PASEBA-1860 file (N, C-alpha, C; in nm, 3 decimals):
! residues 296
1> MINCFLIF> -0.357/-2.927/4.227/-0.356/-2.892/4.370/-0.212/-2.888/4.417 ~ -0.138/-2.789/4.372/0.004/-2.779/4.405/0.024/-2.653/4.487 ~ 0.079/-2.667/4.606/0.102/-2.547/4.685/0.234/-2.549/4.762 ~ 0.320/-2.642/4.736/0.450/-2.645/4.803/0.558/-2.684/4.703 ~ 0.676/-2.627/4.720/0.787/-2.659/4.631/0.914/-2.677/4.713 ~ 0.988/-2.781/4.685/1.114/-2.806/4.754/1.223/-2.835/4.651 ~ 1.344/-2.817/4.694/1.459/-2.858/4.612/1.561/-2.920/4.705 ~ 1.613/-3.036/4.670/1.715/-3.098/4.754/1.808/-3.181/4.667
9> FVQFRVYR> 1.923/-3.217/4.726/2.029/-3.283/4.653/2.055/-3.421/4.714 ~ 2.081/-3.518/4.630/2.123/-3.650/4.675/2.256/-3.681/4.608 ~ 2.360/-3.694/4.689/2.494/-3.714/4.636/2.528/-3.863/4.629 ~ 2.565/-3.911/4.509/2.610/-4.048/4.492/2.760/-4.046/4.459 ~ 2.817/-4.163/4.453/2.962/-4.171/4.433/3.003/-4.111/4.298 ~ 2.924/-4.136/4.194/2.961/-4.092/4.060/2.897/-3.959/4.024 ~ 2.774/-3.939/4.064/2.703/-3.816/4.031/2.600/-3.789/4.139 ~ 2.536/-3.673/4.131/2.432/-3.643/4.227/2.302/-3.612/4.154
17> IIFFYCFS> 2.192/-3.645/4.220/2.059/-3.617/4.164/2.002/-3.496/4.237 ~ 1.955/-3.399/4.161/1.890/-3.282/4.219/1.741/-3.297/4.198 ~ 1.665/-3.303/4.306/1.520/-3.319/4.298/1.450/-3.185/4.311 ~ 1.360/-3.157/4.220/1.268/-3.045/4.231/1.133/-3.107/4.261 ~ 1.087/-3.090/4.382/0.974/-3.166/4.433/0.854/-3.074/4.448 ~ 0.750/-3.093/4.369/0.630/-3.011/4.373/0.514/-3.099/4.419 ~ 0.448/-3.061/4.529/0.348/-3.150/4.585/0.237/-3.073/4.654 ~ 0.129/-3.141/4.681/0.020/-3.086/4.759/0.036/-3.131/4.903
25> IVFACRRI> 0.009/-3.042/4.997/0.031/-3.073/5.138/-0.058/-3.186/5.188 ~ -0.172/-3.213/5.122/-0.262/-3.318/5.168/-0.214/-3.457/5.129 ~ -0.099/-3.468/5.065/-0.049/-3.600/5.027/0.014/-3.673/5.147 ~ 0.006/-3.618/5.264/0.068/-3.674/5.384/0.219/-3.651/5.377 ~ 0.295/-3.737/5.440/0.441/-3.721/5.439/0.496/-3.772/5.306 ~ 0.588/-3.697/5.251/0.637/-3.733/5.118/0.786/-3.768/5.124 ~ 0.825/-3.862/5.041/0.966/-3.900/5.034/0.994/-3.957/4.896 ~ 1.107/-3.923/4.841/1.151/-3.978/4.714/1.265/-4.076/4.740
33> KAFPKGYY> 1.252/-4.196/4.684/1.359/-4.295/4.693/1.427/-4.304/4.557 ~ 1.556/-4.293/4.555/1.632/-4.299/4.429/1.731/-4.414/4.435 ~ 1.734/-4.494/4.327/1.828/-4.606/4.316/1.908/-4.584/4.187 ~ 2.030/-4.528/4.200/2.107/-4.490/4.081/2.150/-4.607/3.993 ~ 2.150/-4.730/4.047/2.184/-4.847/3.966/2.065/-4.941/3.950 ~ 1.946/-4.890/3.982/1.827/-4.973/3.967/1.789/-5.040/4.097 ~ 1.658/-5.060/4.117/1.609/-5.122/4.240/1.659/-5.266/4.253 ~ 1.668/-5.336/4.140/1.719/-5.474/4.140/1.853/-5.480/4.067
41> NNDNISLF> 1.928/-5.370/4.074/2.056/-5.363/4.002/2.037/-5.397/3.854 ~ 1.932/-5.339/3.796/1.899/-5.370/3.656/1.958/-5.267/3.559 ~ 2.060/-5.194/3.607/2.129/-5.096/3.522/2.035/-4.988/3.470 ~ 1.934/-4.954/3.550/1.845/-4.843/3.520/1.835/-4.757/3.645 ~ 1.804/-4.631/3.626/1.775/-4.546/3.741/1.630/-4.571/3.782 ~ 1.609/-4.605/3.910/1.475/-4.630/3.963/1.437/-4.518/4.059 ~ 1.314/-4.470/4.047/1.264/-4.364/4.133/1.128/-4.403/4.189 ~ 1.109/-4.381/4.319/0.984/-4.416/4.385/0.936/-4.301/4.473
49> VDVPHKES> 0.804/-4.286/4.481/0.742/-4.195/4.576/0.696/-4.279/4.695 ~ 0.728/-4.233/4.815/0.704/-4.314/4.934/0.636/-4.231/5.042 ~ 0.551/-4.296/5.122/0.486/-4.233/5.237/0.550/-4.291/5.363 ~ 0.642/-4.219/5.425/0.707/-4.271/5.546/0.617/-4.256/5.668 ~ 0.650/-4.325/5.776/0.576/-4.316/5.902/0.428/-4.342/5.882 ~ 0.395/-4.439/5.797/0.255/-4.466/5.767/0.178/-4.515/5.889 ~ 0.249/-4.569/5.989/0.181/-4.618/6.109/0.113/-4.505/6.185 ~ 0.162/-4.382/6.169/0.106/-4.270/6.242/-0.017/-4.210/6.173
57> LPIGWRRH> -0.049/-4.258/6.051/-0.162/-4.204/5.977/-0.292/-4.270/6.023 ~ -0.407/-4.204/6.000/-0.536/-4.258/6.045/-0.565/-4.394/5.982 ~ -0.636/-4.481/6.056/-0.676/-4.612/6.003/-0.767/-4.592/5.882 ~ -0.738/-4.664/5.776/-0.819/-4.655/5.655/-0.783/-4.540/5.563 ~ -0.671/-4.473/5.588/-0.632/-4.361/5.503/-0.601/-4.409/5.361 ~ -0.637/-4.327/5.264/-0.607/-4.355/5.123/-0.587/-4.222/5.051 ~ -0.497/-4.223/4.954/-0.473/-4.104/4.872/-0.464/-4.147/4.726 ~ -0.549/-4.088/4.644/-0.542/-4.113/4.500/-0.464/-3.996/4.439
65> AKISLTLV> -0.350/-4.027/4.379/-0.263/-3.921/4.331/-0.211/-3.950/4.192 ~ -0.183/-3.844/4.121/-0.118/-3.853/3.990/0.029/-3.821/4.010 ~ 0.114/-3.919/3.981/0.258/-3.904/4.000/0.324/-3.873/3.867 ~ 0.400/-3.767/3.863/0.473/-3.728/3.742/0.621/-3.712/3.776 ~ 0.706/-3.791/3.714/0.850/-3.783/3.735/0.918/-3.751/3.601 ~ 0.995/-3.646/3.600/1.059/-3.601/3.477/1.210/-3.597/3.493 ~ 1.280/-3.667/3.403/1.425/-3.653/3.393/1.452/-3.534/3.302 ~ 1.512/-3.432/3.357/1.528/-3.307/3.284/1.649/-3.312/3.192
73> NQFSEKLS> 1.626/-3.282/3.064/1.735/-3.264/2.970/1.776/-3.117/2.980 ~ 1.895/-3.092/3.030/1.938/-2.956/3.058/1.978/-2.878/2.933 ~ 1.984/-2.946/2.818/2.014/-2.878/2.693/1.887/-2.841/2.617 ~ 1.785/-2.927/2.627/1.659/-2.903/2.557/1.544/-2.963/2.636 ~ 1.450/-2.878/2.677/1.336/-2.926/2.755/1.252/-3.026/2.676 ~ 1.251/-3.014/2.544/1.173/-3.105/2.460/1.226/-3.249/2.470 ~ 1.353/-3.264/2.502/1.413/-3.397/2.510/1.402/-3.458/2.650 ~ 1.342/-3.385/2.743/1.324/-3.439/2.878/1.230/-3.559/2.873
81> QLKERQQW> 1.249/-3.653/2.964/1.169/-3.774/2.968/1.071/-3.769/3.085 ~ 0.941/-3.777/3.052/0.835/-3.772/3.152/0.768/-3.907/3.164 ~ 0.751/-3.953/3.289/0.673/-4.073/3.317/0.571/-4.038/3.424 ~ 0.445/-4.075/3.400/0.341/-4.042/3.497/0.234/-4.151/3.501 ~ 0.166/-4.156/3.614/0.062/-4.256/3.633/-0.020/-4.218/3.755 ~ -0.149/-4.254/3.752/-0.235/-4.236/3.868/-0.229/-4.361/3.955 ~ -0.225/-4.340/4.086/-0.206/-4.452/4.177/-0.272/-4.423/4.311 ~ -0.333/-4.528/4.370/-0.386/-4.518/4.505/-0.276/-4.556/4.603
89> FNQKLSSW> -0.255/-4.473/4.705/-0.163/-4.503/4.814/-0.245/-4.534/4.939 ~ -0.206/-4.640/5.011/-0.276/-4.676/5.133/-0.179/-4.745/5.228 ~ -0.233/-4.803/5.335/-0.149/-4.866/5.437/-0.064/-4.980/5.379 ~ -0.122/-5.057/5.286/-0.050/-5.171/5.228/0.040/-5.129/5.112 ~ -0.003/-5.030/5.036/0.075/-4.984/4.921/0.112/-4.838/4.946 ~ 0.221/-4.818/5.018/0.263/-4.682/5.054/0.382/-4.634/4.972 ~ 0.429/-4.717/4.879/0.542/-4.679/4.795/0.515/-4.723/4.652 ~ 0.542/-4.633/4.559/0.518/-4.668/4.418/0.606/-4.580/4.331
97> GFLAMIPL> 0.646/-4.636/4.216/0.728/-4.557/4.127/0.763/-4.631/4.000 ~ 0.877/-4.598/3.943/0.919/-4.653/3.815/1.052/-4.727/3.832 ~ 1.051/-4.853/3.797/1.174/-4.933/3.808/1.279/-4.889/3.708 ~ 1.235/-4.846/3.590/1.330/-4.811/3.484/1.296/-4.673/3.429 ~ 1.352/-4.570/3.493/1.332/-4.435/3.441/1.413/-4.414/3.314 ~ 1.539/-4.462/3.318/1.625/-4.450/3.200/1.743/-4.546/3.219 ~ 1.783/-4.619/3.114/1.900/-4.707/3.126/2.026/-4.625/3.152 ~ 2.116/-4.678/3.230/2.239/-4.606/3.260/2.322/-4.580/3.135
105> TELHARKG> 2.319/-4.675/3.042/2.395/-4.655/2.918/2.340/-4.536/2.841 ~ 2.208/-4.524/2.839/2.145/-4.412/2.768/2.169/-4.281/2.843 ~ 2.171/-4.288/2.975/2.195/-4.169/3.056/2.329/-4.107/3.023 ~ 2.429/-4.191/3.008/2.564/-4.141/2.979/2.585/-4.111/2.832 ~ 2.511/-4.179/2.746/2.531/-4.163/2.602/2.461/-4.038/2.548 ~ 2.341/-4.012/2.597/2.263/-3.898/2.546/2.303/-3.770/2.619 ~ 2.324/-3.666/2.542/2.367/-3.539/2.598/2.249/-3.466/2.664 ~ 2.282/-3.397/2.770/2.182/-3.310/2.833/2.125/-3.361/2.963
113> FLVNGELK> 2.131/-3.492/2.987/2.076/-3.546/3.111/2.177/-3.534/3.225 ~ 2.296/-3.583/3.204/2.400/-3.579/3.306/2.498/-3.468/3.268 ~ 2.487/-3.354/3.337/2.569/-3.238/3.305/2.648/-3.198/3.430 ~ 2.778/-3.192/3.416/2.866/-3.158/3.528/2.840/-3.248/3.649 ~ 2.814/-3.375/3.620/2.793/-3.470/3.728/2.659/-3.458/3.798 ~ 2.562/-3.387/3.738/2.432/-3.365/3.801/2.319/-3.413/3.711 ~ 2.225/-3.483/3.771/2.103/-3.527/3.704/1.985/-3.459/3.774 ~ 1.902/-3.390/3.699/1.790/-3.315/3.757/1.659/-3.391/3.736
121> VVAKIDVL> 1.581/-3.400/3.842/1.454/-3.471/3.838/1.345/-3.381/3.895 ~ 1.235/-3.368/3.821/1.118/-3.297/3.871/1.015/-3.400/3.914 ~ 0.978/-3.395/4.042/0.876/-3.486/4.095/0.752/-3.403/4.127 ~ 0.643/-3.432/4.059/0.518/-3.359/4.078/0.410/-3.455/4.124 ~ 0.336/-3.417/4.227/0.229/-3.500/4.280/0.100/-3.419/4.287 ~ -0.001/-3.463/4.213/-0.134/-3.403/4.219/-0.225/-3.497/4.295 ~ -0.283/-3.452/4.406/-0.375/-3.535/4.482/-0.514/-3.523/4.421 ~ -0.571/-3.635/4.379/-0.701/-3.637/4.311/-0.815/-3.668/4.406
129> EVVGKLDV> -0.789/-3.749/4.509/-0.894/-3.787/4.603/-0.831/-3.822/4.737 ~ -0.901/-3.783/4.844/-0.849/-3.805/4.979/-0.952/-3.882/5.061 ~ -0.907/-3.989/5.126/-0.991/-4.066/5.219/-0.919/-4.073/5.352 ~ -0.979/-4.019/5.458/-0.914/-4.016/5.589/-0.838/-3.888/5.608 ~ -0.888/-3.803/5.697/-0.825/-3.674/5.722/-0.695/-3.693/5.799 ~ -0.600/-3.603/5.769/-0.477/-3.599/5.847/-0.497/-3.500/5.960 ~ -0.409/-3.505/6.058/-0.420/-3.417/6.172/-0.360/-3.281/6.139 ~ -0.425/-3.213/6.044/-0.383/-3.079/6.006/-0.506/-2.993/5.996
137> SQESLSVV> -0.488/-2.862/6.005/-0.601/-2.772/6.003/-0.656/-2.756/5.862 ~ -0.781/-2.714/5.853/-0.843/-2.691/5.723/-0.769/-2.582/5.647 ~ -0.716/-2.486/5.722/-0.644/-2.377/5.656/-0.523/-2.429/5.581 ~ -0.452/-2.525/5.642/-0.333/-2.580/5.576/-0.369/-2.670/5.460 ~ -0.495/-2.722/5.458/-0.536/-2.810/5.349/-0.583/-2.732/5.227 ~ -0.613/-2.605/5.246/-0.667/-2.527/5.137/-0.562/-2.504/5.030 ~ -0.607/-2.497/4.906/-0.517/-2.477/4.793/-0.478/-2.330/4.784 ~ -0.351/-2.304/4.771/-0.302/-2.168/4.761/-0.268/-2.139/4.615
145> ETVDVNGF> -0.334/-2.042/4.558/-0.308/-2.005/4.420/-0.175/-1.932/4.410 ~ -0.107/-1.950/4.299/0.020/-1.882/4.277/-0.002/-1.760/4.189 ~ 0.095/-1.669/4.195/0.089/-1.544/4.119/0.212/-1.537/4.029 ~ 0.192/-1.494/3.905/0.303/-1.482/3.811/0.374/-1.349/3.831 ~ 0.503/-1.356/3.859/0.586/-1.236/3.870/0.708/-1.255/3.781 ~ 0.710/-1.184/3.670/0.821/-1.193/3.574/0.847/-1.337/3.530 ~ 0.741/-1.414/3.510/0.756/-1.550/3.461/0.778/-1.654/3.568 ~ 0.777/-1.614/3.695/0.793/-1.707/3.807/0.661/-1.718/3.883
153> QVLPSQVE> 0.617/-1.842/3.906/0.497/-1.866/3.985/0.534/-1.867/4.132 ~ 0.482/-1.768/4.207/0.516/-1.756/4.348/0.390/-1.747/4.431 ~ 0.402/-1.774/4.559/0.290/-1.765/4.650/0.254/-1.619/4.675 ~ 0.128/-1.591/4.708/0.087/-1.452/4.735/0.174/-1.384/4.841 ~ 0.217/-1.460/4.941/0.300/-1.403/5.047/0.441/-1.366/4.999 ~ 0.478/-1.418/4.881/0.612/-1.392/4.828/0.615/-1.282/4.723 ~ 0.497/-1.237/4.680/0.489/-1.144/4.566/0.571/-1.018/4.590 ~ 0.552/-0.952/4.704/0.621/-0.826/4.731/0.772/-0.846/4.735
161> SVKRLFEK> 0.816/-0.955/4.796/0.960/-0.983/4.804/1.020/-1.003/4.666 ~ 0.948/-1.078/4.581/0.999/-1.106/4.446/0.999/-0.978/4.362 ~ 0.896/-0.896/4.377/0.891/-0.769/4.303/1.008/-0.679/4.342 ~ 1.033/-0.668/4.472/1.146/-0.586/4.518/1.277/-0.642/4.467 ~ 1.286/-0.774/4.460/1.407/-0.839/4.410/1.434/-0.799/4.266 ~ 1.331/-0.802/4.181/1.348/-0.767/4.041/1.370/-0.617/4.022 ~ 1.312/-0.535/4.109/1.332/-0.390/4.100/1.475/-0.352/4.135 ~ 1.531/-0.419/4.236/1.666/-0.385/4.280/1.773/-0.449/4.193
169> HQDIVSKF> 1.744/-0.566/4.138/1.841/-0.639/4.055/1.774/-0.674/3.922 ~ 1.765/-0.578/3.834/1.690/-0.593/3.710/1.751/-0.693/3.614 ~ 1.881/-0.720/3.628/1.948/-0.813/3.536/1.962/-0.952/3.596 ~ 1.890/-0.983/3.703/1.910/-1.107/3.775/1.881/-1.231/3.688 ~ 1.786/-1.220/3.596/1.750/-1.335/3.512/1.792/-1.315/3.367 ~ 1.883/-1.222/3.343/1.924/-1.194/3.205/1.989/-1.313/3.137 ~ 2.051/-1.402/3.215/2.115/-1.522/3.159/2.059/-1.650/3.219 ~ 1.940/-1.642/3.275/1.878/-1.758/3.338/1.839/-1.860/3.232
177> RLKNPYLK> 1.880/-1.986/3.250/1.865/-2.085/3.144/1.741/-2.174/3.159 ~ 1.690/-2.191/3.280/1.581/-2.285/3.302/1.450/-2.235/3.243 ~ 1.376/-2.325/3.178/1.247/-2.291/3.119/1.131/-2.363/3.187 ~ 1.160/-2.480/3.244/1.055/-2.556/3.310/0.996/-2.474/3.425 ~ 0.864/-2.454/3.429/0.803/-2.368/3.532/0.826/-2.419/3.673 ~ 0.830/-2.551/3.693/0.850/-2.605/3.827/0.994/-2.583/3.873 ~ 1.089/-2.598/3.779/1.228/-2.571/3.812/1.247/-2.424/3.847 ~ 1.182/-2.337/3.770/1.192/-2.194/3.796/1.135/-2.159/3.933
185> TACMNVLL> 1.021/-2.218/3.966/0.959/-2.191/4.095/1.047/-2.241/4.209 ~ 1.102/-2.361/4.192/1.190/-2.417/4.295/1.312/-2.328/4.316 ~ 1.371/-2.280/4.207/1.488/-2.193/4.218/1.454/-2.063/4.289 ~ 1.338/-2.006/4.258/1.298/-1.882/4.324/1.277/-1.903/4.473 ~ 1.218/-2.017/4.510/1.199/-2.047/4.652/1.332/-2.061/4.724 ~ 1.427/-2.128/4.659/1.560/-2.143/4.719/1.625/-2.007/4.735 ~ 1.611/-1.922/4.633/1.672/-1.790/4.638/1.613/-1.707/4.752 ~ 1.481/-1.708/4.766/1.416/-1.632/4.874/1.457/-1.685/5.011
193> SLIQTLCQ> 1.465/-1.817/5.023/1.506/-1.877/5.151/1.651/-1.842/5.183 ~ 1.734/-1.839/5.078/1.875/-1.805/5.097/1.890/-1.660/5.143 ~ 1.815/-1.570/5.082/1.819/-1.429/5.122/1.773/-1.414/5.266 ~ 1.666/-1.483/5.301/1.615/-1.478/5.438/1.718/-1.532/5.538 ~ 1.788/-1.636/5.498/1.890/-1.695/5.586/2.003/-1.597/5.611 ~ 2.050/-1.530/5.504/2.163/-1.441/5.516/2.129/-1.310/5.587 ~ 1.998/-1.284/5.605/1.955/-1.164/5.677/1.946/-1.188/5.828 ~ 1.974/-1.310/5.870/1.971/-1.341/6.012/2.099/-1.291/6.080
201> SPQELSND> 2.090/-1.279/6.211/2.208/-1.243/6.288/2.309/-1.357/6.283 ~ 2.439/-1.326/6.278/2.540/-1.433/6.279/2.524/-1.526/6.399 ~ 2.469/-1.475/6.508/2.447/-1.558/6.626/2.350/-1.671/6.598 ~ 2.254/-1.649/6.503/2.153/-1.749/6.470/2.200/-1.845/6.361 ~ 2.316/-1.819/6.303/2.366/-1.901/6.193/2.480/-1.991/6.240 ~ 2.478/-2.114/6.193/2.587/-2.207/6.222/2.681/-2.213/6.101 ~ 2.800/-2.262/6.122/2.894/-2.278/6.011/2.842/-2.380/5.910 ~ 2.775/-2.484/5.959/2.715/-2.582/5.868/2.606/-2.516/5.784
209> GLSDAGVA> 2.527/-2.430/5.847/2.422/-2.360/5.774/2.479/-2.269/5.667 ~ 2.589/-2.202/5.698/2.654/-2.116/5.598/2.715/-2.199/5.486 ~ 2.765/-2.316/5.521/2.819/-2.405/5.418/2.708/-2.450/5.324 ~ 2.592/-2.486/5.380/2.477/-2.524/5.297/2.432/-2.407/5.209 ~ 2.437/-2.288/5.265/2.400/-2.169/5.188/2.494/-2.151/5.069 ~ 2.622/-2.180/5.090/2.719/-2.169/4.981/2.690/-2.270/4.871 ~ 2.650/-2.393/4.908/2.616/-2.495/4.808/2.495/-2.451/4.728 ~ 2.391/-2.400/4.799/2.270/-2.355/4.730/2.299/-2.239/4.637
217> LEYLIETG> 2.382/-2.146/4.682/2.417/-2.030/4.599/2.494/-2.075/4.475 ~ 2.584/-2.169/4.493/2.661/-2.221/4.379/2.569/-2.281/4.273 ~ 2.468/-2.357/4.320/2.375/-2.416/4.223/2.295/-2.308/4.152 ~ 2.245/-2.209/4.225/2.165/-2.103/4.164/2.245/-2.027/4.059 ~ 2.372/-2.004/4.087/2.457/-1.935/3.990/2.475/-2.020/3.865 ~ 2.482/-2.152/3.883/2.497/-2.242/3.768/2.375/-2.237/3.677 ~ 2.258/-2.203/3.730/2.138/-2.194/3.647/2.137/-2.068/3.561 ~ 2.230/-1.978/3.586/2.237/-1.855/3.508/2.191/-1.731/3.582
225> LKLDWLEK> 2.142/-1.746/3.705/2.100/-1.629/3.782/2.222/-1.542/3.814 ~ 2.207/-1.413/3.797/2.316/-1.319/3.826/2.308/-1.281/3.974 ~ 2.395/-1.342/4.052/2.387/-1.328/4.197/2.519/-1.286/4.258 ~ 2.595/-1.203/4.187/2.722/-1.157/4.241/2.701/-1.078/4.370 ~ 2.592/-1.004/4.378/2.560/-0.926/4.498/2.531/-1.017/4.617 ~ 2.466/-1.131/4.591/2.436/-1.225/4.699/2.562/-1.301/4.741 ~ 2.648/-1.328/4.643/2.776/-1.392/4.673/2.859/-1.303/4.764 ~ 2.855/-1.173/4.737/2.926/-1.076/4.822/2.865/-1.075/4.961
233> KLGEVKEK> 2.732/-1.078/4.966/2.662/-1.078/5.094/2.700/-1.201/5.176 ~ 2.706/-1.318/5.112/2.745/-1.440/5.181/2.885/-1.428/5.238 ~ 2.977/-1.369/5.159/3.113/-1.349/5.207/3.117/-1.258/5.331 ~ 3.034/-1.154/5.328/3.029/-1.061/5.442/2.974/-1.131/5.567 ~ 2.870/-1.213/5.547/2.812/-1.284/5.660/2.912/-1.383/5.719 ~ 2.984/-1.453/5.632/3.087/-1.547/5.680/3.194/-1.474/5.759 ~ 3.233/-1.355/5.710/3.335/-1.277/5.779/3.284/-1.231/5.916 ~ 3.158/-1.188/5.921/3.099/-1.147/6.049/3.090/-1.266/6.144
241> KKKEEACL> 3.062/-1.384/6.090/3.055/-1.504/6.173/3.193/-1.535/6.232 ~ 3.297/-1.519/6.151/3.433/-1.542/6.200/3.468/-1.443/6.312 ~ 3.429/-1.315/6.293/3.457/-1.213/6.394/3.381/-1.244/6.522 ~ 3.256/-1.289/6.506/3.176/-1.324/6.623/3.243/-1.436/6.702 ~ 3.288/-1.539/6.631/3.353/-1.652/6.698/3.484/-1.609/6.763 ~ 3.559/-1.521/6.695/3.686/-1.472/6.752/3.659/-1.390/6.878 ~ 3.554/-1.308/6.875/3.518/-1.228/6.994/3.479/-1.319/7.110 ~ 3.404/-1.423/7.081/3.363/-1.517/7.186/3.483/-1.586/7.248
249> VRLREMDE> 3.581/-1.621/7.164/3.702/-1.686/7.215/3.778/-1.590/7.307 ~ 3.794/-1.464/7.263/3.866/-1.367/7.345/3.792/-1.339/7.476 ~ 3.660/-1.332/7.468/3.582/-1.308/7.590/3.598/-1.422/7.690 ~ 3.598/-1.546/7.637/3.619/-1.660/7.726/3.757/-1.656/7.789 ~ 3.858/-1.620/7.709/3.994/-1.612/7.762/4.004/-1.504/7.869 ~ 3.943/-1.388/7.844/3.948/-1.279/7.943/3.872/-1.317/8.069 ~ 3.762/-1.390/8.051/3.685/-1.432/8.168/3.766/-1.530/8.252 ~ 3.838/-1.621/8.184/3.924/-1.715/8.257/4.034/-1.641/8.333
257> QLQPFKKR> 4.091/-1.536/8.269/4.195/-1.457/8.334/4.139/-1.377/8.452 ~ 4.012/-1.343/8.441/3.948/-1.262/8.544/3.908/-1.343/8.667 ~ 3.890/-1.473/8.650/3.840/-1.556/8.760/3.925/-1.549/8.886 ~ 4.061/-1.559/8.877/4.143/-1.547/9.001/4.122/-1.414/9.072 ~ 4.108/-1.305/8.992/4.087/-1.173/9.053/3.950/-1.165/9.119 ~ 3.850/-1.227/9.054/3.717/-1.230/9.114/3.721/-1.304/9.247 ~ 3.792/-1.417/9.249/3.803/-1.494/9.374/3.875/-1.413/9.481 ~ 3.982/-1.343/9.440/4.057/-1.259/9.534/3.968/-1.149/9.589
265> CLDIEDQI> 3.885/-1.090/9.498/3.794/-0.984/9.540/3.692/-1.037/9.640 ~ 3.640/-1.157/9.615/3.543/-1.218/9.707/3.607/-1.245/9.843 ~ 3.734/-1.291/9.841/3.803/-1.316/9.968/3.822/-1.186/10.045 ~ 3.860/-1.079/9.973/3.881/-0.950/10.039/3.749/-0.896/10.094 ~ 3.639/-0.913/10.013/3.509/-0.868/10.061/3.469/-0.943/10.187 ~ 3.501/-1.071/10.193/3.471/-1.151/10.312/3.552/-1.100/10.432 ~ 3.679/-1.066/10.408/3.764/-1.012/10.515/3.712/-0.877/10.562 ~ 3.667/-0.796/10.465/3.611/-0.665/10.500/3.488/-0.680/10.589
273> SKEKEELL> 3.402/-0.777/10.555/3.283/-0.800/10.637/3.321/-0.838/10.780 ~ 3.421/-0.924/10.794/3.465/-0.965/10.927/3.526/-0.847/11.002 ~ 3.605/-0.766/10.935/3.666/-0.649/10.999/3.559/-0.552/11.045 ~ 3.453/-0.535/10.964/3.344/-0.444/11.002/3.273/-0.495/11.127 ~ 3.255/-0.627/11.136/3.192/-0.684/11.254/3.277/-0.659/11.378 ~ 3.409/-0.679/11.364/3.498/-0.653/11.477/3.500/-0.504/11.514 ~ 3.492/-0.420/11.409/3.489/-0.276/11.433/3.365/-0.236/11.511 ~ 3.250/-0.290/11.473/3.126/-0.261/11.546/3.135/-0.309/11.691
281> AARKPLSL> 3.194/-0.426/11.708/3.209/-0.478/11.844/3.302/-0.390/11.927 ~ 3.409/-0.340/11.863/3.505/-0.255/11.934/3.443/-0.121/11.972 ~ 3.354/-0.071/11.890/3.292/0.060/11.915/3.174/0.052/12.014 ~ 3.129/-0.065/12.047/3.014/-0.080/12.136/3.054/-0.036/12.278 ~ 2.979/0.061/12.337/3.015/0.111/12.471/2.989/0.007/12.580 ~ 3.069/0.015/12.686/3.051/-0.073/12.800/2.939/-0.022/12.890 ~ 2.872/-0.108/12.964/2.766/-0.070/13.057/2.814/-0.097/13.200 ~ 2.841/0.012/13.275/2.888/-0.002/13.411/2.777/-0.043/13.506
289> YDDIDNIV> 2.654/-0.014/13.470/2.543/-0.047/13.558/2.529/-0.197/13.577 ~ 2.566/-0.272/13.479/2.559/-0.417/13.493/2.650/-0.464/13.605 ~ 2.771/-0.405/13.613/2.865/-0.442/13.718/2.814/-0.399/13.856 ~ 2.750/-0.276/13.865/2.697/-0.225/13.993/2.587/-0.316/14.044 ~ 2.499/-0.354/13.953/2.390/-0.444/13.994/2.444/-0.574/14.050 ~ 2.550/-0.622/13.990/2.608/-0.750/14.036/2.667/-0.732/14.176 ~ 2.727/-0.612/14.202/2.788/-0.588/14.333/2.681/-0.582/14.442 ~ 2.571/-0.508/14.411/2.462/-0.494/14.507/2.392/-0.628/14.528
END
């Protein structure tokens, strides 16, 4: 029952962990806790799956799930280390995981796990049984089947976009190194999200957002995806963002310069109104009959 895929980065002082998180939406709120030196400083990497904000969940909620955590060997998938277990999550037990995924000495000694300062982890959660409905619609709870497009499992709503992507850039995966299906799916989702982001108007993009896009693009290129065209696109968007900001600065400066003239114009318009009133008063004819009546 897998219908969502995420990828995110956790930066530590010595290295960073990249999580590829595959989960079912009915698992409630999901969170991965990582302890690079061990939960009890036991010189092991500790990983836990956690349900945050459990107080907001219905009374008596329970989730029976199969947790699979894989330390990815980036040189050989066969050497990757998988740990999995079925576990009930509830109000009292909302966090569970593995205290010792791998000893730190082994992490540094064995090739393929820590590459270029990065450790990759695939977290997969299969929900086996649900007790207590969450406040979500039945439509969102339904399982969404994936479709294979050139070896990538994608959602039905993504099929046309992925097909067009492969048609326009036929060599995009010619040097792609990842074999794990979940890693491949996560990378494709990041790529589609990145393309969607860069297609937005510069007005809708922040500099922080463009910086994040650059980090994501850098990672995708490291996986072997041929994305020189997207790198060029990112550069163009950044340049347009700079021009937009420069135009806004100039407009503000011109508006500030214009303010004294606007005030002068308002003062003159006020003087014109007063002059028109005096003009109307000056043009108003006198009535001699009023004086005659007073005499009589």
